C-alpha positions as CSV (number, residue, x, y, z in Angstrom):
1,M,-15.9,15.4,22.2
2,L,-13.4,14.5,24.3
3,S,-14.2,15.7,28.4
4,A,-11.6,14.0,30.4
5,N,-7.8,13.0,30.2
6,P,-7.8,9.2,29.5
7,D,-4.5,7.6,30.6
8,S,-5.5,4.7,28.4
9,I,-5.9,3.9,24.6
10,D,-9.3,2.2,26.0
11,A,-10.3,5.2,28.5
12,Y,-9.6,7.5,25.3
13,I,-11.7,5.4,22.4
14,L,-14.6,4.8,26.0
15,T,-15.2,8.5,25.4
16,F,-16.9,8.2,22.0
17,P,-19.8,6.9,20.1
18,P,-19.5,3.8,19.0
19,E,-19.9,4.3,15.6
20,I,-16.5,6.4,16.5
21,Q,-15.3,3.7,19.0
22,N,-15.6,1.2,15.3
23,I,-13.3,3.4,13.4
24,L,-10.5,4.3,16.5
25,E,-10.6,0.1,17.2
26,Q,-10.1,-0.4,13.8
27,V,-7.2,2.0,13.1
28,R,-5.8,0.8,16.8
29,A,-5.6,-3.2,15.6
30,I,-4.4,-2.0,12.4
31,I,-1.2,-0.4,13.8
32,Q,-1.4,-3.8,16.2
33,K,-1.4,-6.1,13.7
34,N,1.3,-4.8,11.6
35,A,3.9,-3.0,15.2
36,P,3.5,-6.1,17.5
37,N,6.6,-4.8,19.3
38,A,5.0,-1.5,19.7
39,E,3.8,0.4,22.9
40,E,1.4,2.4,23.3
41,K,0.4,4.9,25.2
42,I,-1.7,8.7,25.8
43,S,0.6,11.1,24.2
44,Y,-0.1,15.0,23.4
45,G,-3.6,13.7,25.0
46,M,-4.5,10.7,22.4
47,P,-3.4,7.6,21.7
48,T,-0.2,6.6,20.4
49,F,1.7,3.7,19.4
50,T,5.9,4.0,20.0
51,L,8.9,1.9,18.5
52,N,11.8,2.0,20.7
53,K,10.9,4.2,22.4
54,V,10.6,7.0,19.1
55,N,6.9,7.9,18.6
56,L,5.6,5.9,15.5
57,V,2.3,7.4,14.7
58,H,-1.0,9.1,16.8
59,F,-4.3,9.3,16.1
60,A,-7.4,10.7,17.2
61,A,-11.1,11.7,16.2
62,F,-12.5,14.7,16.1
63,K,-16.0,15.8,15.4
64,S,-15.8,15.8,11.4
65,H,-12.7,13.5,11.0
66,I,-9.7,11.3,11.8
67,G,-6.5,12.9,12.9
68,F,-3.5,10.7,11.6
69,Y,0.0,11.8,12.5
70,P,2.9,10.1,11.1
71,T,5.6,12.7,11.8
72,P,6.6,14.2,8.4
73,V,8.3,11.8,6.7
74,G,5.8,9.3,6.8
75,M,3.2,12.3,5.1
76,D,6.5,12.9,2.2
77,E,6.6,8.9,1.7
78,F,2.6,8.8,0.8
79,K,1.5,12.2,-0.5
80,N,0.4,11.4,-3.6
81,D,-2.1,8.9,-1.8
82,L,-3.1,11.8,0.7
83,A,-3.4,14.2,-1.8
84,G,-7.3,14.2,-1.9
85,Y,-6.9,14.4,2.1
86,K,-6.9,18.2,4.7
87,T,-2.9,17.6,5.6
88,G,-0.4,19.3,7.7
89,K,2.6,19.1,8.0
90,G,2.9,15.9,10.0
91,S,-1.0,15.2,10.2
92,V,-4.1,14.0,7.6
93,Q,-7.7,14.1,8.7
94,F,-9.9,11.3,6.8
95,P,-13.4,12.4,6.9
96,L,-16.0,10.6,9.4
97,D,-18.7,10.9,5.5
98,Q,-15.8,8.8,3.4
99,P,-14.4,5.5,4.1
100,M,-11.8,4.8,6.2
101,P,-8.4,4.3,4.1
102,F,-7.6,1.5,6.1
103,D,-5.1,0.4,3.8
104,L,-3.4,3.5,3.1
105,I,-2.7,3.7,6.7
106,K,-1.6,0.1,7.4
107,R,0.9,0.9,4.4
108,I,1.7,4.2,6.0
109,V,2.3,2.2,9.4
110,E,5.0,-0.4,7.3
111,F,6.6,2.7,6.3
112,R,6.8,4.3,9.5
113,I,8.1,0.9,11.3
114,Q,11.1,0.7,8.5
115,D,11.7,4.3,9.4
116,V,12.2,4.0,13.3
117,L,13.9,0.5,12.7
118,N,16.8,2.4,9.9
119,K,17.3,5.2,12.4
120,A,17.6,3.6,15.4
121,P,21.2,3.3,16.8
122,K,23.9,0.5,15.6
123,K,24.6,-1.6,18.7
124,K,28.3,-1.5,19.2
125,S,30.5,-4.9,18.6
126,S,32.9,-5.5,20.8
127,K,36.2,-6.6,19.3
128,K,38.8,-7.9,21.8
């Protein structure tokens, strides 16, 4: 479906039919609401949110599914919830012919935020 290399998430979403745009916008809104300090960009050709310069999650639309990429640690934490979906090391496919699991996406995003924040380098205190 994607013919050009979009330079923003808005441009990426506009390359899809309206019904897919709606799903992508909902996924984006969930991420924005739960990670208000995250930054948006296109990385690996897909919408990406970063937090503290670390990739938080990616998502993308395909012919028959929405791909969601929360990194391997995000997949491991939710393996039971993801059991009914096609998964890879750091990815899951949510079929377009099934209801989109927006609550699960929200919980994965919340987990990834904590994971990134917990791994952030601690600032050293300056004692004199």
